[in-house]
mmCIF file of the N, C-alpha and C atoms, coordinates in Angstrom:
data_MODEL
# 
_entry.id   MODEL 
# 
loop_
_atom_site.group_PDB 
_atom_site.id 
_atom_site.type_symbol 
_atom_site.label_atom_id 
_atom_site.label_alt_id 
_atom_site.label_comp_id 
_atom_site.label_asym_id 
_atom_site.label_entity_id 
_atom_site.label_seq_id 
_atom_site.pdbx_PDB_ins_code 
_atom_site.Cartn_x 
_atom_site.Cartn_y 
_atom_site.Cartn_z 
_atom_site.occupancy 
_atom_site.B_iso_or_equiv 
_atom_site.pdbx_formal_charge 
_atom_site.auth_seq_id 
_atom_site.auth_comp_id 
_atom_site.auth_asym_id 
_atom_site.auth_atom_id 
_atom_site.pdbx_PDB_model_num 
ATOM 1   N N  . MET A 1 1  ? 0.844   -1.173 -0.023  1.00 0.00 ? 1  MET A N  1 
ATOM 2   C CA . MET A 1 1  ? 0.013   0.002  -0.008  1.00 0.00 ? 1  MET A CA 1 
ATOM 3   C C  . MET A 1 1  ? 0.898   1.230  -0.013  1.00 0.00 ? 1  MET A C  1 
ATOM 4   N N  . ILE A 1 2  ? 0.305   2.355  -0.349  1.00 0.00 ? 2  ILE A N  1 
ATOM 5   C CA . ILE A 1 2  ? 1.041   3.607  -0.406  1.00 0.00 ? 2  ILE A CA 1 
ATOM 6   C C  . ILE A 1 2  ? 1.253   4.167  0.968   1.00 0.00 ? 2  ILE A C  1 
ATOM 7   N N  . LYS A 1 3  ? 2.496   4.481  1.334   1.00 0.00 ? 3  LYS A N  1 
ATOM 8   C CA . LYS A 1 3  ? 2.801   4.998  2.649   1.00 0.00 ? 3  LYS A CA 1 
ATOM 9   C C  . LYS A 1 3  ? 2.828   6.545  2.700   1.00 0.00 ? 3  LYS A C  1 
ATOM 10  N N  . ASN A 1 4  ? 3.231   7.135  1.582   1.00 0.00 ? 4  ASN A N  1 
ATOM 11  C CA . ASN A 1 4  ? 3.362   8.584  1.501   1.00 0.00 ? 4  ASN A CA 1 
ATOM 12  C C  . ASN A 1 4  ? 1.989   9.270  1.510   1.00 0.00 ? 4  ASN A C  1 
ATOM 13  N N  . PRO A 1 5  ? 1.670   10.088 2.489   1.00 0.00 ? 5  PRO A N  1 
ATOM 14  C CA . PRO A 1 5  ? 0.330   10.710 2.573   1.00 0.00 ? 5  PRO A CA 1 
ATOM 15  C C  . PRO A 1 5  ? 0.001   11.644 1.410   1.00 0.00 ? 5  PRO A C  1 
ATOM 16  N N  . ARG A 1 6  ? 1.053   12.319 0.887   1.00 0.00 ? 6  ARG A N  1 
ATOM 17  C CA . ARG A 1 6  ? 0.811   13.207 -0.245  1.00 0.00 ? 6  ARG A CA 1 
ATOM 18  C C  . ARG A 1 6  ? 0.466   12.424 -1.490  1.00 0.00 ? 6  ARG A C  1 
ATOM 19  N N  . SER A 1 7  ? 1.174   11.334 -1.763  1.00 0.00 ? 7  SER A N  1 
ATOM 20  C CA . SER A 1 7  ? 0.838   10.508 -2.926  1.00 0.00 ? 7  SER A CA 1 
ATOM 21  C C  . SER A 1 7  ? -0.546  9.877  -2.767  1.00 0.00 ? 7  SER A C  1 
ATOM 22  N N  . LYS A 1 8  ? -0.840  9.443  -1.572  1.00 0.00 ? 8  LYS A N  1 
ATOM 23  C CA . LYS A 1 8  ? -2.143  8.824  -1.279  1.00 0.00 ? 8  LYS A CA 1 
ATOM 24  C C  . LYS A 1 8  ? -3.279  9.821  -1.541  1.00 0.00 ? 8  LYS A C  1 
ATOM 25  N N  . ARG A 1 9  ? -3.082  11.076 -1.117  1.00 0.00 ? 9  ARG A N  1 
ATOM 26  C CA . ARG A 1 9  ? -4.098  12.091 -1.312  1.00 0.00 ? 9  ARG A CA 1 
ATOM 27  C C  . ARG A 1 9  ? -4.293  12.440 -2.771  1.00 0.00 ? 9  ARG A C  1 
ATOM 28  N N  . ILE A 1 10 ? -3.174  12.532 -3.519  1.00 0.00 ? 10 ILE A N  1 
ATOM 29  C CA . ILE A 1 10 ? -3.269  12.809 -4.943  1.00 0.00 ? 10 ILE A CA 1 
ATOM 30  C C  . ILE A 1 10 ? -3.970  11.676 -5.680  1.00 0.00 ? 10 ILE A C  1 
ATOM 31  N N  . LEU A 1 11 ? -3.644  10.431 -5.354  1.00 0.00 ? 11 LEU A N  1 
ATOM 32  C CA . LEU A 1 11 ? -4.295  9.296  -5.968  1.00 0.00 ? 11 LEU A CA 1 
ATOM 33  C C  . LEU A 1 11 ? -5.784  9.263  -5.648  1.00 0.00 ? 11 LEU A C  1 
ATOM 34  N N  . SER A 1 12 ? -6.117  9.526  -4.404  1.00 0.00 ? 12 SER A N  1 
ATOM 35  C CA . SER A 1 12 ? -7.503  9.510  -3.973  1.00 0.00 ? 12 SER A CA 1 
ATOM 36  C C  . SER A 1 12 ? -8.320  10.572 -4.700  1.00 0.00 ? 12 SER A C  1 
ATOM 37  N N  . ILE A 1 13 ? -7.781  11.768 -4.786  1.00 0.00 ? 13 ILE A N  1 
ATOM 38  C CA . ILE A 1 13 ? -8.492  12.861 -5.460  1.00 0.00 ? 13 ILE A CA 1 
ATOM 39  C C  . ILE A 1 13 ? -8.673  12.572 -6.963  1.00 0.00 ? 13 ILE A C  1 
ATOM 40  N N  . SER A 1 14 ? -7.613  12.027 -7.562  1.00 0.00 ? 14 SER A N  1 
ATOM 41  C CA . SER A 1 14 ? -7.714  11.749 -8.993  1.00 0.00 ? 14 SER A CA 1 
ATOM 42  C C  . SER A 1 14 ? -8.707  10.642 -9.272  1.00 0.00 ? 14 SER A C  1 
ATOM 43  N N  . LEU A 1 15 ? -8.776  9.621  -8.400  1.00 0.00 ? 15 LEU A N  1 
ATOM 44  C CA . LEU A 1 15 ? -9.800  8.543  -8.574  1.00 0.00 ? 15 LEU A CA 1 
ATOM 45  C C  . LEU A 1 15 ? -11.210 9.124  -8.369  1.00 0.00 ? 15 LEU A C  1 
ATOM 46  N N  . LEU A 1 16 ? -11.377 9.998  -7.432  1.00 0.00 ? 16 LEU A N  1 
ATOM 47  C CA . LEU A 1 16 ? -12.697 10.578 -7.213  1.00 0.00 ? 16 LEU A CA 1 
ATOM 48  C C  . LEU A 1 16 ? -13.130 11.402 -8.439  1.00 0.00 ? 16 LEU A C  1 
ATOM 49  N N  . VAL A 1 17 ? -12.193 12.151 -9.011  1.00 0.00 ? 17 VAL A N  1 
ATOM 50  C CA . VAL A 1 17 ? -12.537 12.974 -10.169 1.00 0.00 ? 17 VAL A CA 1 
ATOM 51  C C  . VAL A 1 17 ? -12.813 12.059 -11.354 1.00 0.00 ? 17 VAL A C  1 
ATOM 52  N N  . LEU A 1 18 ? -12.027 11.007 -11.590 1.00 0.00 ? 18 LEU A N  1 
ATOM 53  C CA . LEU A 1 18 ? -12.254 10.046 -12.681 1.00 0.00 ? 18 LEU A CA 1 
ATOM 54  C C  . LEU A 1 18 ? -13.618 9.397  -12.499 1.00 0.00 ? 18 LEU A C  1 
ATOM 55  N N  . GLY A 1 19 ? -13.951 8.991  -11.290 1.00 0.00 ? 19 GLY A N  1 
ATOM 56  C CA . GLY A 1 19 ? -15.266 8.355  -11.077 1.00 0.00 ? 19 GLY A CA 1 
ATOM 57  C C  . GLY A 1 19 ? -16.399 9.326  -11.335 1.00 0.00 ? 19 GLY A C  1 
ATOM 58  N N  . GLY A 1 20 ? -16.243 10.562 -10.934 1.00 0.00 ? 20 GLY A N  1 
ATOM 59  C CA . GLY A 1 20 ? -17.272 11.565 -11.185 1.00 0.00 ? 20 GLY A CA 1 
ATOM 60  C C  . GLY A 1 20 ? -17.459 11.812 -12.687 1.00 0.00 ? 20 GLY A C  1 
ATOM 61  N N  . VAL A 1 21 ? -16.369 11.862 -13.433 1.00 0.00 ? 21 VAL A N  1 
ATOM 62  C CA . VAL A 1 21 ? -16.440 12.046 -14.884 1.00 0.00 ? 21 VAL A CA 1 
ATOM 63  C C  . VAL A 1 21 ? -17.118 10.865 -15.544 1.00 0.00 ? 21 VAL A C  1 
ATOM 64  N N  . LEU A 1 22 ? -16.817 9.637  -15.104 1.00 0.00 ? 22 LEU A N  1 
ATOM 65  C CA . LEU A 1 22 ? -17.450 8.453  -15.687 1.00 0.00 ? 22 LEU A CA 1 
ATOM 66  C C  . LEU A 1 22 ? -18.930 8.471  -15.400 1.00 0.00 ? 22 LEU A C  1 
ATOM 67  N N  . ILE A 1 23 ? -19.342 8.820  -14.193 1.00 0.00 ? 23 ILE A N  1 
ATOM 68  C CA . ILE A 1 23 ? -20.736 8.893  -13.862 1.00 0.00 ? 23 ILE A CA 1 
ATOM 69  C C  . ILE A 1 23 ? -21.444 9.985  -14.655 1.00 0.00 ? 23 ILE A C  1 
ATOM 70  N N  . PHE A 1 24 ? -20.804 11.110 -14.819 1.00 0.00 ? 24 PHE A N  1 
ATOM 71  C CA . PHE A 1 24 ? -21.401 12.241 -15.548 1.00 0.00 ? 24 PHE A CA 1 
ATOM 72  C C  . PHE A 1 24 ? -21.592 11.902 -17.040 1.00 0.00 ? 24 PHE A C  1 
ATOM 73  N N  . LEU A 1 25 ? -20.648 11.204 -17.625 1.00 0.00 ? 25 LEU A N  1 
ATOM 74  C CA . LEU A 1 25 ? -20.689 10.902 -19.036 1.00 0.00 ? 25 LEU A CA 1 
ATOM 75  C C  . LEU A 1 25 ? -21.518 9.637  -19.408 1.00 0.00 ? 25 LEU A C  1 
ATOM 76  N N  . ALA A 1 26 ? -22.011 8.930  -18.412 1.00 0.00 ? 26 ALA A N  1 
ATOM 77  C CA . ALA A 1 26 ? -22.746 7.724  -18.670 1.00 0.00 ? 26 ALA A CA 1 
ATOM 78  C C  . ALA A 1 26 ? -24.123 8.050  -19.329 1.00 0.00 ? 26 ALA A C  1 
ATOM 79  N N  . PRO A 1 27 ? -24.392 7.485  -20.518 1.00 0.00 ? 27 PRO A N  1 
ATOM 80  C CA . PRO A 1 27 ? -25.695 7.757  -21.152 1.00 0.00 ? 27 PRO A CA 1 
ATOM 81  C C  . PRO A 1 27 ? -26.811 7.022  -20.390 1.00 0.00 ? 27 PRO A C  1 
ATOM 82  N N  . GLU A 1 28 ? -28.052 7.528  -20.532 1.00 0.00 ? 28 GLU A N  1 
ATOM 83  C CA . GLU A 1 28 ? -29.162 6.987  -19.738 1.00 0.00 ? 28 GLU A CA 1 
ATOM 84  C C  . GLU A 1 28 ? -29.721 5.694  -20.250 1.00 0.00 ? 28 GLU A C  1 
ATOM 85  N N  . ASN A 1 29 ? -29.801 5.486  -21.535 1.00 0.00 ? 29 ASN A N  1 
ATOM 86  C CA . ASN A 1 29 ? -30.625 4.427  -22.084 1.00 0.00 ? 29 ASN A CA 1 
ATOM 87  C C  . ASN A 1 29 ? -29.830 3.314  -22.790 1.00 0.00 ? 29 ASN A C  1 
ATOM 88  N N  . ALA A 1 30 ? -28.621 3.081  -22.402 1.00 0.00 ? 30 ALA A N  1 
ATOM 89  C CA . ALA A 1 30 ? -27.836 2.052  -23.058 1.00 0.00 ? 30 ALA A CA 1 
ATOM 90  C C  . ALA A 1 30 ? -27.118 1.202  -22.041 1.00 0.00 ? 30 ALA A C  1 
ATOM 91  N N  . TRP A 1 31 ? -26.765 -0.009 -22.429 1.00 0.00 ? 31 TRP A N  1 
ATOM 92  C CA . TRP A 1 31 ? -26.000 -0.907 -21.533 1.00 0.00 ? 31 TRP A CA 1 
ATOM 93  C C  . TRP A 1 31 ? -24.628 -0.287 -21.158 1.00 0.00 ? 31 TRP A C  1 
ATOM 94  N N  . ILE A 1 32 ? -24.047 0.453  -22.106 1.00 0.00 ? 32 ILE A N  1 
ATOM 95  C CA . ILE A 1 32 ? -22.778 1.067  -21.837 1.00 0.00 ? 32 ILE A CA 1 
ATOM 96  C C  . ILE A 1 32 ? -22.896 2.116  -20.726 1.00 0.00 ? 32 ILE A C  1 
ATOM 97  N N  . GLY A 1 33 ? -24.055 2.719  -20.627 1.00 0.00 ? 33 GLY A N  1 
ATOM 98  C CA . GLY A 1 33 ? -24.288 3.692  -19.584 1.00 0.00 ? 33 GLY A CA 1 
ATOM 99  C C  . GLY A 1 33 ? -24.326 3.045  -18.216 1.00 0.00 ? 33 GLY A C  1 
ATOM 100 N N  . THR A 1 34 ? -24.928 1.877  -18.136 1.00 0.00 ? 34 THR A N  1 
ATOM 101 C CA . THR A 1 34 ? -24.967 1.129  -16.867 1.00 0.00 ? 34 THR A CA 1 
ATOM 102 C C  . THR A 1 34 ? -23.534 0.668  -16.496 1.00 0.00 ? 34 THR A C  1 
ATOM 103 N N  . ILE A 1 35 ? -22.810 0.190  -17.480 1.00 0.00 ? 35 ILE A N  1 
ATOM 104 C CA . ILE A 1 35 ? -21.417 -0.233 -17.183 1.00 0.00 ? 35 ILE A CA 1 
ATOM 105 C C  . ILE A 1 35 ? -20.603 0.919  -16.722 1.00 0.00 ? 35 ILE A C  1 
ATOM 106 N N  . LEU A 1 36 ? -20.693 2.088  -17.397 1.00 0.00 ? 36 LEU A N  1 
ATOM 107 C CA . LEU A 1 36 ? -19.920 3.280  -16.983 1.00 0.00 ? 36 LEU A CA 1 
ATOM 108 C C  . LEU A 1 36 ? -20.333 3.733  -15.595 1.00 0.00 ? 36 LEU A C  1 
ATOM 109 N N  . LEU A 1 37 ? -21.644 3.657  -15.284 1.00 0.00 ? 37 LEU A N  1 
ATOM 110 C CA . LEU A 1 37 ? -22.096 4.075  -13.993 1.00 0.00 ? 37 LEU A CA 1 
ATOM 111 C C  . LEU A 1 37 ? -21.508 3.181  -12.894 1.00 0.00 ? 37 LEU A C  1 
ATOM 112 N N  . VAL A 1 38 ? -21.547 1.888  -13.088 1.00 0.00 ? 38 VAL A N  1 
ATOM 113 C CA . VAL A 1 38 ? -20.955 0.953  -12.116 1.00 0.00 ? 38 VAL A CA 1 
ATOM 114 C C  . VAL A 1 38 ? -19.469 1.119  -11.979 1.00 0.00 ? 38 VAL A C  1 
ATOM 115 N N  . LEU A 1 39 ? -18.821 1.292  -13.115 1.00 0.00 ? 39 LEU A N  1 
ATOM 116 C CA . LEU A 1 39 ? -17.398 1.523  -13.100 1.00 0.00 ? 39 LEU A CA 1 
ATOM 117 C C  . LEU A 1 39 ? -17.010 2.812  -12.363 1.00 0.00 ? 39 LEU A C  1 
ATOM 118 N N  . GLY A 1 40 ? -17.810 3.843  -12.624 1.00 0.00 ? 40 GLY A N  1 
ATOM 119 C CA . GLY A 1 40 ? -17.586 5.123  -11.927 1.00 0.00 ? 40 GLY A CA 1 
ATOM 120 C C  . GLY A 1 40 ? -17.786 5.024  -10.447 1.00 0.00 ? 40 GLY A C  1 
ATOM 121 N N  . LEU A 1 41 ? -18.824 4.328  -10.039 1.00 0.00 ? 41 LEU A N  1 
ATOM 122 C CA . LEU A 1 41 ? -19.063 4.106  -8.589  1.00 0.00 ? 41 LEU A CA 1 
ATOM 123 C C  . LEU A 1 41 ? -17.940 3.319  -7.972  1.00 0.00 ? 41 LEU A C  1 
ATOM 124 N N  . GLY A 1 42 ? -17.464 2.284  -8.677  1.00 0.00 ? 42 GLY A N  1 
ATOM 125 C CA . GLY A 1 42 ? -16.345 1.481  -8.155  1.00 0.00 ? 42 GLY A CA 1 
ATOM 126 C C  . GLY A 1 42 ? -15.072 2.322  -7.937  1.00 0.00 ? 42 GLY A C  1 
ATOM 127 N N  . VAL A 1 43 ? -14.807 3.205  -8.951  1.00 0.00 ? 43 VAL A N  1 
ATOM 128 C CA . VAL A 1 43 ? -13.634 4.064  -8.834  1.00 0.00 ? 43 VAL A CA 1 
ATOM 129 C C  . VAL A 1 43 ? -13.776 5.065  -7.706  1.00 0.00 ? 43 VAL A C  1 
ATOM 130 N N  . GLU A 1 44 ? -15.020 5.598  -7.539  1.00 0.00 ? 44 GLU A N  1 
ATOM 131 C CA . GLU A 1 44 ? -15.268 6.516  -6.459  1.00 0.00 ? 44 GLU A CA 1 
ATOM 132 C C  . GLU A 1 44 ? -15.035 5.818  -5.074  1.00 0.00 ? 44 GLU A C  1 
ATOM 133 N N  . ILE A 1 45 ? -15.548 4.634  -4.917  1.00 0.00 ? 45 ILE A N  1 
ATOM 134 C CA . ILE A 1 45 ? -15.388 3.899  -3.692  1.00 0.00 ? 45 ILE A CA 1 
ATOM 135 C C  . ILE A 1 45 ? -13.909 3.630  -3.422  1.00 0.00 ? 45 ILE A C  1 
ATOM 136 N N  . ALA A 1 46 ? -13.186 3.199  -4.480  1.00 0.00 ? 46 ALA A N  1 
ATOM 137 C CA . ALA A 1 46 ? -11.748 2.950  -4.321  1.00 0.00 ? 46 ALA A CA 1 
ATOM 138 C C  . ALA A 1 46 ? -11.003 4.206  -3.873  1.00 0.00 ? 46 ALA A C  1 
ATOM 139 N N  . GLY A 1 47 ? -11.382 5.363  -4.431  1.00 0.00 ? 47 GLY A N  1 
ATOM 140 C CA . GLY A 1 47 ? -10.767 6.633  -4.031  1.00 0.00 ? 47 GLY A CA 1 
ATOM 141 C C  . GLY A 1 47 ? -11.065 6.964  -2.588  1.00 0.00 ? 47 GLY A C  1 
ATOM 142 N N  . LEU A 1 48 ? -12.282 6.712  -2.151  1.00 0.00 ? 48 LEU A N  1 
ATOM 143 C CA . LEU A 1 48 ? -12.630 6.974  -0.754  1.00 0.00 ? 48 LEU A CA 1 
ATOM 144 C C  . LEU A 1 48 ? -11.895 6.063  0.205   1.00 0.00 ? 48 LEU A C  1 
ATOM 145 N N  . VAL A 1 49 ? -11.788 4.792  -0.152  1.00 0.00 ? 49 VAL A N  1 
ATOM 146 C CA . VAL A 1 49 ? -11.096 3.842  0.696   1.00 0.00 ? 49 VAL A CA 1 
ATOM 147 C C  . VAL A 1 49 ? -9.619  4.212  0.848   1.00 0.00 ? 49 VAL A C  1 
ATOM 148 N N  . ILE A 1 50 ? -9.002  4.542  -0.285  1.00 0.00 ? 50 ILE A N  1 
ATOM 149 C CA . ILE A 1 50 ? -7.572  4.906  -0.258  1.00 0.00 ? 50 ILE A CA 1 
ATOM 150 C C  . ILE A 1 50 ? -7.398  6.177  0.567   1.00 0.00 ? 50 ILE A C  1 
ATOM 151 N N  . GLY A 1 51 ? -8.317  7.146  0.468   1.00 0.00 ? 51 GLY A N  1 
ATOM 152 C CA . GLY A 1 51 ? -8.165  8.396  1.154   1.00 0.00 ? 51 GLY A CA 1 
ATOM 153 C C  . GLY A 1 51 ? -8.372  8.245  2.674   1.00 0.00 ? 51 GLY A C  1 
ATOM 154 N N  . HIS A 1 52 ? -9.165  7.310  3.119   1.00 0.00 ? 52 HIS A N  1 
ATOM 155 C CA . HIS A 1 52 ? -9.456  7.180  4.533   1.00 0.00 ? 52 HIS A CA 1 
ATOM 156 C C  . HIS A 1 52 ? -8.631  6.183  5.293   1.00 0.00 ? 52 HIS A C  1 
ATOM 157 N N  . ARG A 1 53 ? -7.866  5.366  4.588   1.00 0.00 ? 53 ARG A N  1 
ATOM 158 C CA . ARG A 1 53 ? -7.002  4.380  5.273   1.00 0.00 ? 53 ARG A CA 1 
ATOM 159 C C  . ARG A 1 53 ? -5.826  5.061  5.960   1.00 0.00 ? 53 ARG A C  1 
ATOM 160 N N  . LYS A 1 54 ? -5.489  4.569  7.128   1.00 0.00 ? 54 LYS A N  1 
ATOM 161 C CA . LYS A 1 54 ? -4.359  5.134  7.864   1.00 0.00 ? 54 LYS A CA 1 
ATOM 162 C C  . LYS A 1 54 ? -3.214  4.187  7.929   1.00 0.00 ? 54 LYS A C  1 
# 
């Protein structure tokens, strides 16, 4: 796991931004939209977990 707090914070913020972009760009009525939404949520959760671990 990443020990450096600065690197961990940068990774966490970038994952949160990437997840938000994926969720924002997901179309409403297609399977790809559902896949992008789930992928975006997974990236958001990963970013939160990395950011809160001590």
